[in-house]
PDB file of N, CA, C and O in Angstrom:
ATOM      1  N   MET A   1     -20.194  11.912  19.326  1.00  0.00           N
ATOM      2  CA  MET A   1     -20.267  13.312  19.735  1.00  0.00           C
ATOM      3  C   MET A   1     -20.672  14.143  18.527  1.00  0.00           C
ATOM      4  O   MET A   1     -19.833  14.427  17.673  1.00  0.00           O
ATOM      5  N   PHE A   2     -21.926  14.535  18.436  1.00  0.00           N
ATOM      6  CA  PHE A   2     -22.455  15.366  17.365  1.00  0.00           C
ATOM      7  C   PHE A   2     -22.233  14.745  15.990  1.00  0.00           C
ATOM      8  O   PHE A   2     -22.257  15.460  14.988  1.00  0.00           O
ATOM      9  N   GLY A   3     -22.022  13.451  15.918  1.00  0.00           N
ATOM     10  CA  GLY A   3     -21.817  12.797  14.644  1.00  0.00           C
ATOM     11  C   GLY A   3     -20.459  13.073  14.019  1.00  0.00           C
ATOM     12  O   GLY A   3     -20.262  12.836  12.827  1.00  0.00           O
ATOM     13  N   ILE A   4     -19.518  13.574  14.819  1.00  0.00           N
ATOM     14  CA  ILE A   4     -18.176  13.872  14.318  1.00  0.00           C
ATOM     15  C   ILE A   4     -17.232  12.796  14.833  1.00  0.00           C
ATOM     16  O   ILE A   4     -17.172  12.528  16.033  1.00  0.00           O
ATOM     17  N   GLY A   5     -16.501  12.189  13.919  1.00  0.00           N
ATOM     18  CA  GLY A   5     -15.565  11.146  14.298  1.00  0.00           C
ATOM     19  C   GLY A   5     -14.193  11.712  14.625  1.00  0.00           C
ATOM     20  O   GLY A   5     -13.960  12.917  14.533  1.00  0.00           O
ATOM     21  N   LEU A   6     -13.300  10.826  15.005  1.00  0.00           N
ATOM     22  CA  LEU A   6     -11.943  11.228  15.379  1.00  0.00           C
ATOM     23  C   LEU A   6     -11.204  11.857  14.209  1.00  0.00           C
ATOM     24  O   LEU A   6     -10.486  12.840  14.391  1.00  0.00           O
ATOM     25  N   GLY A   7     -11.367  11.311  13.021  1.00  0.00           N
ATOM     26  CA  GLY A   7     -10.701  11.860  11.840  1.00  0.00           C
ATOM     27  C   GLY A   7     -11.122  13.299  11.565  1.00  0.00           C
ATOM     28  O   GLY A   7     -10.293  14.144  11.230  1.00  0.00           O
ATOM     29  N   GLU A   8     -12.426  13.571  11.711  1.00  0.00           N
ATOM     30  CA  GLU A   8     -12.913  14.927  11.480  1.00  0.00           C
ATOM     31  C   GLU A   8     -12.374  15.890  12.530  1.00  0.00           C
ATOM     32  O   GLU A   8     -12.013  17.023  12.213  1.00  0.00           O
ATOM     33  N   LEU A   9     -12.321  15.440  13.776  1.00  0.00           N
ATOM     34  CA  LEU A   9     -11.780  16.290  14.845  1.00  0.00           C
ATOM     35  C   LEU A   9     -10.312  16.634  14.600  1.00  0.00           C
ATOM     36  O   LEU A   9      -9.890  17.770  14.814  1.00  0.00           O
ATOM     37  N   ILE A  10      -9.546  15.653  14.155  1.00  0.00           N
ATOM     38  CA  ILE A  10      -8.134  15.905  13.858  1.00  0.00           C
ATOM     39  C   ILE A  10      -8.010  16.889  12.707  1.00  0.00           C
ATOM     40  O   ILE A  10      -7.173  17.790  12.750  1.00  0.00           O
ATOM     41  N   LEU A  11      -8.831  16.725  11.682  1.00  0.00           N
ATOM     42  CA  LEU A  11      -8.809  17.645  10.546  1.00  0.00           C
ATOM     43  C   LEU A  11      -9.161  19.066  10.984  1.00  0.00           C
ATOM     44  O   LEU A  11      -8.512  20.023  10.559  1.00  0.00           O
ATOM     45  N   ILE A  12     -10.168  19.208  11.817  1.00  0.00           N
ATOM     46  CA  ILE A  12     -10.552  20.528  12.322  1.00  0.00           C
ATOM     47  C   ILE A  12      -9.411  21.139  13.126  1.00  0.00           C
ATOM     48  O   ILE A  12      -9.133  22.331  12.995  1.00  0.00           O
ATOM     49  N   ALA A  13      -8.746  20.339  13.957  1.00  0.00           N
ATOM     50  CA  ALA A  13      -7.631  20.836  14.755  1.00  0.00           C
ATOM     51  C   ALA A  13      -6.478  21.302  13.869  1.00  0.00           C
ATOM     52  O   ALA A  13      -5.887  22.351  14.126  1.00  0.00           O
ATOM     53  N   VAL A  14      -6.156  20.539  12.838  1.00  0.00           N
ATOM     54  CA  VAL A  14      -5.069  20.907  11.924  1.00  0.00           C
ATOM     55  C   VAL A  14      -5.409  22.201  11.187  1.00  0.00           C
ATOM     56  O   VAL A  14      -4.567  23.091  11.072  1.00  0.00           O
ATOM     57  N   VAL A  15      -6.637  22.305  10.690  1.00  0.00           N
ATOM     58  CA  VAL A  15      -7.053  23.523   9.991  1.00  0.00           C
ATOM     59  C   VAL A  15      -7.014  24.715  10.946  1.00  0.00           C
ATOM     60  O   VAL A  15      -6.585  25.804  10.566  1.00  0.00           O
ATOM     61  N   GLY A  16      -7.457  24.511  12.171  1.00  0.00           N
ATOM     62  CA  GLY A  16      -7.408  25.580  13.165  1.00  0.00           C
ATOM     63  C   GLY A  16      -5.993  26.046  13.435  1.00  0.00           C
ATOM     64  O   GLY A  16      -5.738  27.246  13.540  1.00  0.00           O
ATOM     65  N   LEU A  17      -5.072  25.100  13.547  1.00  0.00           N
ATOM     66  CA  LEU A  17      -3.668  25.464  13.769  1.00  0.00           C
ATOM     67  C   LEU A  17      -3.098  26.213  12.573  1.00  0.00           C
ATOM     68  O   LEU A  17      -2.339  27.167  12.741  1.00  0.00           O
ATOM     69  N   LEU A  18      -3.456  25.788  11.373  1.00  0.00           N
ATOM     70  CA  LEU A  18      -2.956  26.471  10.180  1.00  0.00           C
ATOM     71  C   LEU A  18      -3.524  27.885  10.057  1.00  0.00           C
ATOM     72  O   LEU A  18      -2.809  28.819   9.693  1.00  0.00           O
ATOM     73  N   LEU A  19      -4.784  28.033  10.355  1.00  0.00           N
ATOM     74  CA  LEU A  19      -5.420  29.340  10.209  1.00  0.00           C
ATOM     75  C   LEU A  19      -5.016  30.315  11.303  1.00  0.00           C
ATOM     76  O   LEU A  19      -4.748  31.485  11.030  1.00  0.00           O
ATOM     77  N   PHE A  20      -4.971  29.837  12.540  1.00  0.00           N
ATOM     78  CA  PHE A  20      -4.772  30.743  13.655  1.00  0.00           C
ATOM     79  C   PHE A  20      -3.379  30.662  14.263  1.00  0.00           C
ATOM     80  O   PHE A  20      -2.955  31.584  14.960  1.00  0.00           O
ATOM     81  N   GLY A  21      -2.670  29.583  14.012  1.00  0.00           N
ATOM     82  CA  GLY A  21      -1.296  29.442  14.485  1.00  0.00           C
ATOM     83  C   GLY A  21      -1.131  29.757  15.962  1.00  0.00           C
ATOM     84  O   GLY A  21      -1.782  29.152  16.814  1.00  0.00           O
ATOM     85  N   GLY A  22      -0.256  30.710  16.257  1.00  0.00           N
ATOM     86  CA  GLY A  22       0.042  31.079  17.645  1.00  0.00           C
ATOM     87  C   GLY A  22      -1.088  31.817  18.331  1.00  0.00           C
ATOM     88  O   GLY A  22      -1.081  31.960  19.553  1.00  0.00           O
ATOM     89  N   LYS A  23      -2.054  32.284  17.568  1.00  0.00           N
ATOM     90  CA  LYS A  23      -3.164  33.017  18.160  1.00  0.00           C
ATOM     91  C   LYS A  23      -4.289  32.096  18.634  1.00  0.00           C
ATOM     92  O   LYS A  23      -5.318  32.575  19.112  1.00  0.00           O
ATOM     93  N   LEU A  24      -4.109  30.817  18.508  1.00  0.00           N
ATOM     94  CA  LEU A  24      -5.169  29.875  18.869  1.00  0.00           C
ATOM     95  C   LEU A  24      -5.612  30.016  20.326  1.00  0.00           C
ATOM     96  O   LEU A  24      -6.814  29.973  20.585  1.00  0.00           O
ATOM     97  N   PRO A  25      -4.699  30.183  21.289  1.00  0.00           N
ATOM     98  CA  PRO A  25      -5.165  30.389  22.673  1.00  0.00           C
ATOM     99  C   PRO A  25      -6.018  31.649  22.822  1.00  0.00           C
ATOM    100  O   PRO A  25      -6.997  31.651  23.568  1.00  0.00           O
ATOM    101  N   ASP A  26      -5.652  32.711  22.121  1.00  0.00           N
ATOM    102  CA  ASP A  26      -6.439  33.938  22.183  1.00  0.00           C
ATOM    103  C   ASP A  26      -7.818  33.724  21.582  1.00  0.00           C
ATOM    104  O   ASP A  26      -8.817  34.204  22.118  1.00  0.00           O
ATOM    105  N   VAL A  27      -7.870  33.012  20.482  1.00  0.00           N
ATOM    106  CA  VAL A  27      -9.152  32.727  19.838  1.00  0.00           C
ATOM    107  C   VAL A  27     -10.023  31.883  20.763  1.00  0.00           C
ATOM    108  O   VAL A  27     -11.217  32.148  20.899  1.00  0.00           O
ATOM    109  N   ALA A  28      -9.443  30.876  21.394  1.00  0.00           N
ATOM    110  CA  ALA A  28     -10.195  30.025  22.318  1.00  0.00           C
ATOM    111  C   ALA A  28     -10.712  30.842  23.503  1.00  0.00           C
ATOM    112  O   ALA A  28     -11.843  30.646  23.947  1.00  0.00           O
ATOM    113  N   TYR A  29      -9.892  31.749  24.011  1.00  0.00           N
ATOM    114  CA  TYR A  29     -10.291  32.612  25.129  1.00  0.00           C
ATOM    115  C   TYR A  29     -11.470  33.495  24.713  1.00  0.00           C
ATOM    116  O   TYR A  29     -12.444  33.633  25.454  1.00  0.00           O
ATOM    117  N   ASP A  30     -11.372  34.085  23.530  1.00  0.00           N
ATOM    118  CA  ASP A  30     -12.446  34.943  23.041  1.00  0.00           C
ATOM    119  C   ASP A  30     -13.734  34.156  22.823  1.00  0.00           C
ATOM    120  O   ASP A  30     -14.823  34.658  23.100  1.00  0.00           O
ATOM    121  N   LEU A  31     -13.616  32.929  22.328  1.00  0.00           N
ATOM    122  CA  LEU A  31     -14.806  32.090  22.152  1.00  0.00           C
ATOM    123  C   LEU A  31     -15.437  31.747  23.497  1.00  0.00           C
ATOM    124  O   LEU A  31     -16.661  31.702  23.619  1.00  0.00           O
ATOM    125  N   GLY A  32     -14.611  31.507  24.495  1.00  0.00           N
ATOM    126  CA  GLY A  32     -15.122  31.235  25.837  1.00  0.00           C
ATOM    127  C   GLY A  32     -15.857  32.434  26.410  1.00  0.00           C
ATOM    128  O   GLY A  32     -16.920  32.289  27.014  1.00  0.00           O
ATOM    129  N   ARG A  33     -15.289  33.622  26.219  1.00  0.00           N
ATOM    130  CA  ARG A  33     -15.946  34.843  26.688  1.00  0.00           C
ATOM    131  C   ARG A  33     -17.276  35.046  25.975  1.00  0.00           C
ATOM    132  O   ARG A  33     -18.269  35.424  26.597  1.00  0.00           O
ATOM    133  N   LEU A  34     -17.293  34.796  24.670  1.00  0.00           N
ATOM    134  CA  LEU A  34     -18.526  34.927  23.903  1.00  0.00           C
ATOM    135  C   LEU A  34     -19.589  33.950  24.402  1.00  0.00           C
ATOM    136  O   LEU A  34     -20.759  34.309  24.531  1.00  0.00           O
ATOM    137  N   ALA A  35     -19.179  32.722  24.680  1.00  0.00           N
ATOM    138  CA  ALA A  35     -20.125  31.716  25.168  1.00  0.00           C
ATOM    139  C   ALA A  35     -20.707  32.142  26.514  1.00  0.00           C
ATOM    140  O   ALA A  35     -21.906  31.989  26.746  1.00  0.00           O
ATOM    141  N   ARG A  36     -19.865  32.677  27.403  1.00  0.00           N
ATOM    142  CA  ARG A  36     -20.356  33.144  28.710  1.00  0.00           C
ATOM    143  C   ARG A  36     -21.338  34.304  28.540  1.00  0.00           C
ATOM    144  O   ARG A  36     -22.364  34.348  29.218  1.00  0.00           O
ATOM    145  N   LYS A  37     -21.029  35.244  27.639  1.00  0.00           N
ATOM    146  CA  LYS A  37     -21.932  36.371  27.397  1.00  0.00           C
ATOM    147  C   LYS A  37     -23.273  35.892  26.860  1.00  0.00           C
ATOM    148  O   LYS A  37     -24.324  36.390  27.263  1.00  0.00           O
ATOM    149  N   LEU A  38     -23.235  34.928  25.952  1.00  0.00           N
ATOM    150  CA  LEU A  38     -24.479  34.389  25.406  1.00  0.00           C
ATOM    151  C   LEU A  38     -25.298  33.698  26.492  1.00  0.00           C
ATOM    152  O   LEU A  38     -26.520  33.844  26.536  1.00  0.00           O
ATOM    153  N   GLN A  39     -24.636  32.950  27.363  1.00  0.00           N
ATOM    154  CA  GLN A  39     -25.347  32.271  28.446  1.00  0.00           C
ATOM    155  C   GLN A  39     -25.986  33.281  29.389  1.00  0.00           C
ATOM    156  O   GLN A  39     -27.129  33.107  29.810  1.00  0.00           O
ATOM    157  N   ARG A  40     -25.239  34.346  29.723  1.00  0.00           N
ATOM    158  CA  ARG A  40     -25.796  35.378  30.601  1.00  0.00           C
ATOM    159  C   ARG A  40     -26.982  36.063  29.937  1.00  0.00           C
ATOM    160  O   ARG A  40     -28.002  36.309  30.581  1.00  0.00           O
ATOM    161  N   GLY A  41     -26.851  36.370  28.655  1.00  0.00           N
ATOM    162  CA  GLY A  41     -27.943  37.015  27.935  1.00  0.00           C
ATOM    163  C   GLY A  41     -29.185  36.147  27.887  1.00  0.00           C
ATOM    164  O   GLY A  41     -30.298  36.636  28.079  1.00  0.00           O
ATOM    165  N   LEU A  42     -28.998  34.867  27.633  1.00  0.00           N
ATOM    166  CA  LEU A  42     -30.143  33.945  27.613  1.00  0.00           C
ATOM    167  C   LEU A  42     -30.774  33.824  28.993  1.00  0.00           C
ATOM    168  O   LEU A  42     -31.997  33.752  29.113  1.00  0.00           O
ATOM    169  N   GLN A  43     -29.951  33.803  30.029  1.00  0.00           N
ATOM    170  CA  GLN A  43     -30.486  33.719  31.390  1.00  0.00           C
ATOM    171  C   GLN A  43     -31.254  34.992  31.737  1.00  0.00           C
ATOM    172  O   GLN A  43     -32.315  34.921  32.358  1.00  0.00           O
ATOM    173  N   ASP A  44     -30.735  36.151  31.345  1.00  0.00           N
ATOM    174  CA  ASP A  44     -31.447  37.406  31.580  1.00  0.00           C
ATOM    175  C   ASP A  44     -32.783  37.418  30.853  1.00  0.00           C
ATOM    176  O   ASP A  44     -33.793  37.846  31.412  1.00  0.00           O
ATOM    177  N   LEU A  45     -32.792  36.952  29.614  1.00  0.00           N
ATOM    178  CA  LEU A  45     -34.028  36.878  28.848  1.00  0.00           C
ATOM    179  C   LEU A  45     -35.015  35.929  29.505  1.00  0.00           C
ATOM    180  O   LEU A  45     -36.204  36.232  29.610  1.00  0.00           O
ATOM    181  N   ARG A  46     -34.523  34.786  29.944  1.00  0.00           N
ATOM    182  CA  ARG A  46     -35.383  33.805  30.615  1.00  0.00           C
ATOM    183  C   ARG A  46     -35.986  34.401  31.885  1.00  0.00           C
ATOM    184  O   ARG A  46     -37.175  34.234  32.157  1.00  0.00           O
ATOM    185  N   ASN A  47     -35.139  35.108  32.670  1.00  0.00           N
ATOM    186  CA  ASN A  47     -35.628  35.728  33.904  1.00  0.00           C
ATOM    187  C   ASN A  47     -36.677  36.796  33.602  1.00  0.00           C
ATOM    188  O   ASN A  47     -37.692  36.887  34.293  1.00  0.00           O
ATOM    189  N   GLU A  48     -36.433  37.595  32.578  1.00  0.00           N
ATOM    190  CA  GLU A  48     -37.382  38.647  32.197  1.00  0.00           C
ATOM    191  C   GLU A  48     -38.712  38.041  31.771  1.00  0.00           C
ATOM    192  O   GLU A  48     -39.768  38.541  32.159  1.00  0.00           O
ATOM    193  N   LEU A  49     -38.678  36.981  30.987  1.00  0.00           N
ATOM    194  CA  LEU A  49     -39.912  36.321  30.556  1.00  0.00           C
ATOM    195  C   LEU A  49     -40.670  35.735  31.750  1.00  0.00           C
ATOM    196  O   LEU A  49     -41.894  35.841  31.825  1.00  0.00           O
ATOM    197  N   GLU A  50     -39.941  35.121  32.679  1.00  0.00           N
ATOM    198  CA  GLU A  50     -40.588  34.570  33.867  1.00  0.00           C
ATOM    199  C   GLU A  50     -41.216  35.659  34.691  1.00  0.00           C
ATOM    200  O   GLU A  50     -42.305  35.463  35.232  1.00  0.00           O
ATOM    201  N   ASP A  51     -40.560  36.824  34.812  1.00  0.00           N
ATOM    202  CA  ASP A  51     -41.129  37.948  35.551  1.00  0.00           C
ATOM    203  C   ASP A  51     -42.402  38.446  34.883  1.00  0.00           C
ATOM    204  O   ASP A  51     -43.371  38.777  35.566  1.00  0.00           O
ATOM    205  N   GLN A  52     -42.411  38.503  33.554  1.00  0.00           N
ATOM    206  CA  GLN A  52     -43.597  38.955  32.837  1.00  0.00           C
ATOM    207  C   GLN A  52     -44.748  37.960  32.975  1.00  0.00           C
ATOM    208  O   GLN A  52     -45.911  38.361  33.039  1.00  0.00           O
ATOM    209  N   ILE A  53     -44.435  36.685  33.020  1.00  0.00           N
ATOM    210  CA  ILE A  53     -45.470  35.668  33.172  1.00  0.00           C
ATOM    211  C   ILE A  53     -46.097  35.752  34.565  1.00  0.00           C
ATOM    212  O   ILE A  53     -47.305  35.568  34.712  1.00  0.00           O
ATOM    213  N   ARG A  54     -45.284  36.029  35.585  1.00  0.00           N
ATOM    214  CA  ARG A  54     -45.776  36.101  36.964  1.00  0.00           C
ATOM    215  C   ARG A  54     -46.684  37.289  37.200  1.00  0.00           C
ATOM    216  O   ARG A  54     -47.507  37.251  38.115  1.00  0.00           O
ATOM    217  N   LYS A  55     -46.565  38.350  36.403  1.00  0.00           N
ATOM    218  CA  LYS A  55     -47.381  39.564  36.612  1.00  0.00           C
ATOM    219  C   LYS A  55     -48.798  39.379  36.197  1.00  0.00           C
ATOM    220  O   LYS A  55     -49.601  40.305  36.312  1.00  0.00           O
TER     221      LYS A  55
END
């Protein structure tokens, strides 16, 4: 998976817990919202480009 092994994933999880502690669920929620916004923005851009190509 992206060239990341199990050891690296565990290290990332530990660092995340140390940095964000109890706020980790909030951070994950915010990242999910950001990902959805980016997907919508890319889809809007794609639709706009397709509309311009059709004209």
